[in-house]
C-alpha positions in Angstrom: -9.6 -6.9 21.0 -9.2 -9.9 22.9 -7.8 -11.5 20.0 -5.1 -9.9 18.8 -2.1 -10.9 21.4 -3.1 -14.3 20.4 -2.8 -13.7 16.7 0.5 -11.8 17.5 2.0 -15.2 18.7 0.9 -16.6 16.0 2.9 -14.5 13.4 5.8 -14.2 16.1 6.0 -18.5 15.7 5.8 -18.4 12.4 9.1 -15.6 11.4 10.4 -17.5 13.7 9.9 -21.2 12.1 11.6 -18.8 9.3 14.1 -16.8 10.2 15.3 -17.9 13.3 15.1 -14.8 15.0 14.6 -14.4 18.6 11.0 -14.0 19.7 12.4 -11.7 23.3 14.4 -9.5 20.5 11.4 -9.2 17.9 8.9 -8.6 20.8 11.5 -5.4 21.9 12.5 -4.3 18.5 9.9 -5.0 15.9 6.1 -4.7 18.5 6.3 -1.5 19.5 9.2 0.9 17.7 10.1 4.4 17.6 8.2 5.1 14.5 7.3 8.5 13.0 3.8 9.1 15.2 5.0 12.5 13.7 6.4 14.2 10.7 10.3 13.7 11.6 11.8 16.8 13.3 13.0 19.0 10.1 10.9 17.9 7.7 6.9 18.6 6.6 4.4 17.3 5.1 4.0 12.9 6.3 4.9 9.6 5.5 1.5 8.5 5.5 -0.9 7.0 2.8 -3.5 8.6 5.6 -2.5 10.8 8.5 -5.3 9.2 10.8 -5.2 5.3 12.2 -8.4 4.3 9.7 -10.7 1.3 10.9 -9.6 -2.0 9.2 -8.4 -5.5 10.0 -5.5 -7.7 9.9 -5.7 -11.2 8.2 -3.5 -13.9 9.0 -3.0 -17.5 8.0 -5.5 -20.1 8.3 -9.0 -17.3 7.9 -8.0 -16.0 11.4 -8.4 -12.2 11.6 -8.8 -8.9 14.1 -10.0 -5.6 13.6 -7.9 -2.9 14.7 -6.8 0.6 13.6 -4.1 0.7 10.8 -2.3 3.4 8.6 0.6 2.3 6.3 4.3 4.1 6.8 5.9 4.2 3.1 9.0 5.7 4.7 9.6 3.2 7.0 7.8 0.3 5.2 4.9 -1.0 7.7 1.7 -0.8 8.6 0.9 0.4 12.1 -1.5 -0.7 14.6 -3.7 0.4 17.3 -6.1 -1.3 19.5 -7.9 1.6 20.2 -8.1 5.4 18.9 -6.9 6.4 22.4 -3.6 4.2 22.3 -0.2 6.0 22.6 1.5 3.0 22.0 1.6 1.9 18.5 2.3 -2.3 17.4 4.0 -3.0 14.3 3.8 -7.3 13.0 6.6 -9.2 11.4 6.7 -8.2 7.7 6.0 -12.0 5.8 3.4 -12.4 2.9 1.3 -14.8 5.4 0.0 -11.6 7.5 -2.0 -8.8 5.2 -4.6 -5.8 6.5 -7.9 -4.2 4.9 -8.5 -1.1 5.1 -11.5 1.0 3.8 -12.3 -2.2 1.8 -9.0 -2.6 0.2 -6.1 -5.2 0.9 -2.9 -4.1 2.0 -0.5 -7.5 1.1 3.0 -8.1 0.3 4.6 -8.9 -2.8 7.5 -8.8 -5.8 6.4 -7.8 -8.5 8.4 -6.1 -11.8 7.0 -3.7 -13.6 7.4 -2.9 -18.4 10.8 -1.0 -17.6 12.4 -3.6 -15.6 11.9 -2.1 -12.1 11.3 -5.0 -9.1 8.7 -3.5 -7.0 8.6 -5.1 -3.5 7.1 -4.9 -0.2 3.0 -3.9 0.3 1.1 -3.4 -2.4 -2.5 -2.2 -2.3 -5.6 -4.1 -4.0 -7.7 -1.9 -5.9 -9.1 -4.9 -8.3 -8.5 -8.8 -8.8 -10.3 -9.9 -11.6 -9.8 -13.5 -13.4 -8.2 -11.6 -15.9 -6.9 -8.1 -14.9 -6.1 -6.8 -11.3 -5.3 -3.2 -10.6 -3.1 -2.3 -7.7 -1.0 0.5 -6.5 2.6 1.1 -4.9 2.5 3.7 -2.5 5.9 5.2 -3.1 7.8 7.9 -0.9 9.1 11.0 -1.4 11.5 12.3 0.4 12.9 15.4 -0.6 15.6 17.4 0.9 16.2 20.7 1.9 17.1 23.7 -0.4 18.3 26.6 0.1 17.0 30.1 -1.6 19.1 30.7 -4.6 18.0 34.3 -4.9 16.9 36.9 -2.2 13.4 36.6 -3.8 12.9 33.4 -2.9 12.7 30.6 0.2 14.6 28.3 1.5 12.3 25.1 1.2 12.9 22.5 4.3 13.0 18.5 3.5 9.5 17.5 2.9 8.2 13.6 2.6 5.1 12.9 0.6 3.4 9.4 -0.9 2.7 9.5 -4.0 0.2 6.5 -5.1 1.3 4.6 -8.5 -1.6 2.8 -10.1 -0.5 -0.4 -12.1 -2.2 -3.0 -15.0 -1.3 -6.4 -14.0 -3.4 -8.0 -17.6 -2.5 -11.4 -17.0 0.4 -12.9 -16.7 2.3 -9.9 -18.0 4.4 -7.0 -16.3 3.3 -4.5 -14.1 2.0 -1.1 -16.6 2.1 2.1 -15.0 -1.3 3.9 -15.7 -2.6 7.1 -14.7 -6.4 7.6 -13.9 -7.4 9.4 -16.8 -9.3 8.4 -20.4 -5.9 7.9 -22.5 -4.4 5.6 -20.4 -6.3 3.2 -20.3 -7.7 3.6 -24.2 -3.5 2.6 -24.8 -3.6 0.4 -22.2 -6.2 -2.2 -24.0 -5.9 -0.3 -27.8 -5.9 -4.3 -29.1 -9.2 -5.6 -27.7 -11.8 -3.8 -29.8 -15.1 -4.0 -26.7 -13.0 -2.4 -24.4 -12.2 0.6 -27.3 -15.9 1.0 -27.3 -16.6 0.8 -23.4 -14.0 3.4 -22.8 -15.3 6.0 -25.1 -18.7 5.7 -23.8 -17.2 5.7 -20.2 -14.2 7.0 -19.2 -11.7 6.9 -16.6 -11.1 9.3 -14.5 -11.4 8.2 -10.8 -11.0 5.0 -9.1 -14.1 4.1 -9.4 -14.5 4.4 -12.6 -11.6 2.2 -13.6 -13.0 -0.6 -11.1 -16.5 -0.9 -13.6 -13.7 -0.5 -17.0 -11.7 -3.5 -15.3 -15.5 -5.6 -14.1 -16.8 -5.3 -17.8 -12.8 -6.4 -19.2 -12.9 -9.1 -17.1 -16.6 -10.3 -18.0 -15.8 -10.6 -22.4 -12.5 -11.4 -21.5 
């Protein structure tokens, strides 16, 4: 992990050049911050895509990279970093497009995209497949439910709850994001005007992330 802090310094320089934020303030407020190390008091559930830190890679500009342990906090919209599994301190790099992350072979990167319904999604996307003609992206949407008082004596009070819903989107060509679920009907509808895809999806039903990726690889080959 010797190269980690030089990488942080590079990120600091990049951020200072664009936002004029004081470097000392960043060191105090951005690098070791009071994030949700555990679920916030009074809440059940979790703000993380994965509760445990996972082995991953930090990518900076000019091909620089650094292995680390990572987990994405969807409520705060930050990637939490540890230098090793036993370390107590949690580090956070600036939220800029020049820094991305790889966890489990999939990329987390900052972007801004609009859905077919007109919603503007800004922040970290997860890239599961990026071909020449189509992309499969995910948006980790945080869901914070307020506490609910029982309405009758037969019910119990429900505590406030945190969860993360992974929404999947297809980006076909230059079109806006089209939300899909990992099920046959959604993918058949998304490619309804493509006869080759319709035939492929009839014989290869999309029921998982792996099924979806294989279908999109087929689409790219014949697009």
